[in-house]
C-alpha positions in Angstrom: 28.9 -57.7 -23.1 29.0 -54.7 -25.3 30.1 -51.4 -24.0 31.8 -48.3 -25.5 33.9 -48.2 -22.3 36.7 -50.7 -22.3 38.7 -49.6 -19.3 38.2 -50.2 -15.6 38.0 -46.5 -15.1 34.7 -46.0 -16.9 32.2 -43.3 -16.1 29.8 -45.9 -14.8 32.5 -47.4 -12.5 33.4 -43.9 -11.1 29.7 -43.0 -10.4 28.2 -46.3 -9.4 30.9 -48.9 -8.9 31.0 -48.3 -5.2 27.2 -48.5 -4.7 26.1 -50.4 -1.6 23.9 -53.1 -3.1 24.7 -56.0 -0.9 27.0 -57.7 -3.4 30.0 -56.3 -5.3 28.9 -58.1 -8.4 25.7 -56.1 -8.4 27.6 -52.9 -8.2 29.8 -54.0 -11.1 26.7 -54.9 -13.1 25.1 -51.5 -12.3 28.2 -49.7 -13.5 28.3 -51.8 -16.7 24.6 -51.2 -17.4 25.1 -47.4 -16.9 27.9 -47.4 -19.5 25.9 -49.3 -22.0 22.9 -47.0 -21.6 25.2 -43.9 -21.7 26.3 -45.1 -25.2 22.7 -45.6 -26.3 20.5 -43.1 -24.4 17.5 -43.2 -26.7 14.8 -45.8 -27.2 13.5 -48.6 -25.1 15.5 -50.9 -22.8 15.9 -53.5 -25.6 17.2 -50.7 -27.8 19.7 -49.7 -25.2 20.8 -53.2 -24.4 20.8 -55.1 -27.7 22.1 -58.3 -26.1 19.3 -60.5 -24.6 21.8 -61.6 -21.9 22.5 -58.0 -20.9 18.8 -57.2 -20.8 18.1 -60.3 -18.6 21.0 -59.3 -16.3 19.4 -55.8 -15.9 16.0 -57.3 -15.0 17.7 -59.6 -12.5 19.5 -56.6 -11.0 16.3 -54.7 -10.6 14.5 -57.6 -8.8 17.2 -57.7 -6.1 15.8 -56.1 -2.9 19.0 -54.4 -2.1 19.0 -52.5 -5.4 17.0 -49.5 -4.4 16.6 -46.0 -5.7 18.0 -44.7 -2.4 21.2 -46.8 -2.7 21.8 -45.7 -6.3 21.3 -42.0 -5.5 23.6 -42.3 -2.5 26.4 -43.5 -4.8 25.7 -40.7 -7.2 25.8 -38.2 -4.4 29.2 -39.5 -3.1 30.6 -39.2 -6.6 29.2 -35.7 -7.0 30.5 -34.4 -3.6 34.0 -35.6 -4.5 33.8 -33.7 -7.8 32.7 -30.6 -5.9 35.6 -31.0 -3.4 38.0 -31.1 -6.3 36.5 -28.1 -8.0 38.1 -24.7 -7.6 35.7 -21.8 -6.9 31.9 -21.7 -6.3 29.5 -24.4 -7.4 25.8 -23.9 -8.3 23.4 -26.4 -6.6 20.4 -26.3 -8.9 17.0 -27.6 -7.6 13.9 -28.3 -9.6 11.0 -30.7 -10.0 9.6 -32.5 -13.0 6.7 -35.0 -13.5 7.2 -38.7 -14.3 4.1 -40.0 -16.1 3.4 -43.7 -15.5 -0.3 -43.6 -16.2 -0.1 -46.6 -18.6 1.6 -48.9 -16.0 -1.3 -50.7 -14.3 1.0 -52.5 -11.9 2.1 -49.2 -10.4 -1.3 -47.7 -10.1 -1.6 -48.1 -6.2 1.7 -46.3 -5.7 1.2 -43.2 -7.9 -0.3 -39.8 -7.4 -2.0 -37.2 -9.6 0.2 -35.2 -11.9 -0.5 -32.5 -14.5 -4.1 -31.4 -14.3 -5.1 -34.5 -12.4 -5.8 -36.7 -15.4 -2.5 -38.6 -15.3 -0.7 -40.6 -12.7 2.9 -40.6 -11.7 5.6 -39.1 -9.4 6.9 -35.6 -8.8 10.6 -36.0 -9.2 12.8 -33.4 -7.4 16.3 -33.3 -8.7 19.4 -31.5 -7.2 22.3 -31.0 -9.6 25.8 -29.6 -9.1 26.8 -27.2 -12.0 30.0 -25.3 -12.8 28.9 -21.6 -12.9 31.6 -20.7 -15.4 31.2 -23.4 -18.0 27.7 -24.8 -17.2 29.3 -28.3 -16.9 27.2 -30.7 -15.0 29.3 -32.0 -12.1 26.8 -34.6 -10.8 23.5 -35.5 -9.2 23.3 -34.8 -5.5 19.8 -35.9 -4.8 16.6 -37.2 -6.4 13.3 -37.4 -4.5 10.3 -39.3 -5.8 7.1 -37.8 -4.4 3.6 -39.1 -4.6 1.1 -36.2 -4.6 -1.6 -36.4 -1.9 -5.3 -36.2 -2.8 -6.0 -33.4 -0.4 -9.5 -33.4 1.0 -11.6 -30.3 0.3 -11.7 -27.8 3.1 -8.2 -28.5 4.4 -7.4 -25.7 6.9 -4.3 -23.7 6.8 -3.1 -25.4 10.0 -3.7 -28.8 8.5 -1.9 -27.8 5.3 1.1 -26.5 7.3 1.3 -29.7 9.4 0.9 -32.1 6.5 4.3 -33.8 6.1 3.6 -34.6 2.4 3.0 -31.1 1.1 5.0 -30.4 -2.0 6.6 -27.2 -0.7 8.7 -29.4 1.7 10.5 -31.0 -1.3 12.8 -27.9 -1.5 13.9 -28.4 2.1 14.3 -32.2 1.6 16.5 -31.5 -1.4 19.1 -29.8 0.9 19.3 -32.5 3.6 22.5 -33.9 2.4 24.2 -30.6 1.5 27.1 -29.4 3.6 27.4 -25.9 5.2 29.7 -24.3 2.7 29.7 -20.8 1.3 31.2 -22.1 -1.9 27.8 -23.8 -2.7 25.0 -21.6 -4.1 21.5 -23.0 -4.0 19.6 -22.0 -7.2 15.8 -22.4 -7.6 12.9 -21.0 -9.5 9.6 -19.5 -8.2 8.4 -22.8 -6.7 11.0 -22.5 -4.0 10.2 -18.9 -3.0 8.3 -19.7 0.2 9.3 -17.8 3.3 9.9 -21.2 5.0 12.5 -22.1 2.4 14.0 -18.6 2.3 14.4 -18.7 6.1 16.0 -22.2 5.8 18.4 -21.0 3.3 19.3 -17.9 5.3 20.4 -20.2 8.1 22.0 -22.9 5.8 25.6 -21.7 5.7 25.4 -21.6 1.9 24.6 -18.9 -0.6 21.3 -18.9 -2.4 19.6 -17.5 -5.4 15.8 -17.9 -5.8 13.4 -16.3 -8.2 10.6 -14.6 -6.3 7.1 -15.7 -7.2 5.0 -14.0 -4.5 3.7 -10.6 -3.5 5.9 -9.5 -0.6 6.5 -6.6 1.7 9.9 -5.3 2.6 11.8 -2.5 4.4 14.5 -0.7 2.5 18.0 -1.8 3.5 18.7 -4.3 6.2 17.2 -2.3 9.1 13.5 -2.2 10.1 13.3 1.5 9.5 10.7 3.4 7.5 7.4 2.2 6.1 6.7 -1.2 4.8 6.7 -1.3 1.0 5.7 -3.9 -1.7 8.8 -5.5 -3.0 8.1 -4.9 -6.7 7.1 -1.3 -6.3 10.2 -0.7 -4.2 12.7 -2.3 -6.6 11.1 -0.6 -9.6 11.8 2.7 -7.9 15.5 2.0 -7.6 18.0 3.6 -10.0 19.3 1.4 -12.7 22.6 -0.2 -12.1 23.1 -0.5 -15.8 21.8 -2.1 -19.0 22.8 -5.0 -21.2 21.7 -6.4 -24.6 21.3 -10.0 -25.6 20.2 -11.9 -28.7 17.0 -13.8 -27.9 15.0 -16.6 -29.5 11.3 -16.1 -29.7 9.0 -18.1 -27.5 7.6 -21.4 -28.8 10.2 -21.7 -31.6 9.6 -18.3 -33.1 12.4 -16.6 -35.0 15.3 -14.9 -33.3 14.8 -11.3 -32.3 18.1 -9.5 -32.1 19.5 -7.3 -29.4 16.8 -7.0 -26.8 17.8 -4.6 -24.0 17.5 -5.2 -20.3 17.7 -3.0 -17.3 19.3 -4.2 -14.0 18.3 -2.8 -10.6 19.1 -4.1 -7.1 20.1 -3.6 -3.5 19.6 -4.6 0.1 16.1 -5.4 1.5 14.6 -6.7 4.8 12.1 -9.3 3.7 9.0 -9.4 6.0 7.2 -12.7 6.9 3.7 -13.2 5.6 0.7 -12.9 7.9 -0.6 -16.3 7.0 1.9 -19.1 7.6 1.7 -21.8 5.0 4.9 -23.4 6.3 6.8 -23.6 9.6 8.9 -20.5 10.0 9.6 -17.7 12.5 8.4 -14.1 12.6 11.8 -12.4 12.1 12.4 -10.6 8.9 15.2 -11.8 6.7 18.1 -9.5 5.5 19.0 -10.2 1.9 19.4 -8.6 -1.5 17.2 -8.3 -4.6 18.1 -8.2 -8.3 15.5 -7.1 -10.8 15.8 -7.8 -14.5 13.3 -6.1 -16.7 13.1 -5.9 -20.4 13.6 -2.3 -21.5 12.9 -2.9 -25.2 9.4 -3.7 -26.5 8.9 -7.5 -27.2 7.2 -8.7 -30.4 3.4 -8.9 -30.3 2.2 -11.9 -28.4 5.3 -12.3 -26.3 5.6 -11.3 -22.6 8.5 -9.0 -21.6 11.2 -10.6 -19.4 10.6 -9.8 -15.7 12.8 -11.5 -13.2 12.9 -10.8 -9.4 15.8 -12.7 -7.9 16.3 -13.0 -4.1 19.8 -13.7 -2.8 22.2 -13.4 0.1 25.0 -12.4 -2.4 25.9 -8.7 -1.8 24.5 -6.5 -4.6 25.7 -2.9 -4.9 27.0 -2.5 -8.4 26.2 -3.6 -11.9 28.9 -6.2 -11.7 27.4 -7.7 -8.6 23.9 -7.9 -10.2 25.3 -9.3 -13.5 27.0 -12.1 -11.6 23.7 -13.1 -10.0 21.9 -13.0 -13.4 24.6 -15.2 -15.0 24.2 -17.7 -12.1 20.5 -17.8 -12.6 20.9 -18.4 -16.3 22.8 -21.5 -15.5 19.7 -22.9 -13.9 18.6 -23.8 -17.5 20.9 -26.8 -17.4 18.4 -28.6 -15.2 15.6 -27.9 -17.8 17.8 -29.8 -20.3 18.4 -32.6 -17.8 14.7 -32.9 -17.0 12.0 -33.9 -19.6 9.9 -30.8 -19.4 10.1 -27.2 -20.7 9.1 -23.8 -19.2 9.7 -21.0 -21.7 8.9 -18.3 -19.1 12.1 -19.1 -17.2 14.9 -18.9 -19.8 15.1 -15.4 -21.3 13.3 -17.2 -24.2 16.6 -19.2 -24.5 19.8 -17.7 -25.7 20.0 -17.6 -29.5 22.4 -20.2 -30.9 
């Protein structure tokens, strides 16, 4: 067997050697296969495993009924939680989904759902990663949920949508099921997670959170239900600047670097009001939290949209330093875009240059 890991303490052994697969030899094989693929991540399975014997051993492993996606992810989670426990300081728990396209695999057709614009078939894959907020180092995979998208009948009512157990908005909640109550953990997610249902869930989770807002919302100023209701964006745009910062940016879609774009930071406490129409299961109580608003103060090149981030968090925000820490944490969300095979340029400050 060929492997670039020659010691018993290989990465594959640490991550997967303890997997509950019904036979210790299967766990050992899984760890070995991981190490082999880790050394040769590109190409097809025959490219990764050049030995015919190794390739046959992998196929045999995959045919075993005890070798399941759930069992492998459980082993990865155990490894990741141990790394988190040994880590000093806060840890970002980054959530996001990508699409796995298996349109060409006829044998899987009955098990797949629509992806993309409905012309392809595959799974929605929800990943949960642990990330060091200081270095951006990936500490491990905490969960991976494979979701088959429903073909929802036309005319589905709001009540039917809310009660449908397979709606995609529940993936964010499912991704937290195995996370402990620990204020050292910070859930980080993009606009897809910004439902009131998930925000309420996070408010009660015993963890910190940072979610990019993607909806029109109403709020009260501060944490008390005093004064008129205001639209969130209009309110936060009226706040005084906490400060400005500059950053070198790369143009969208591979365009040349544009130097020293300037950004303004605003933020403060809000009381987030629940929506009138309930698309999920949640209460009617408003949620006290903080908002950080990042807006591009300089004029972007023609054809490029200015940066505009609205970040909702339970991290206290009163100063520029507070807001800047939240922005840095959200920038670390980009790690999951590298891990996952898809790209969304609107969510990365166009990527940091260099």
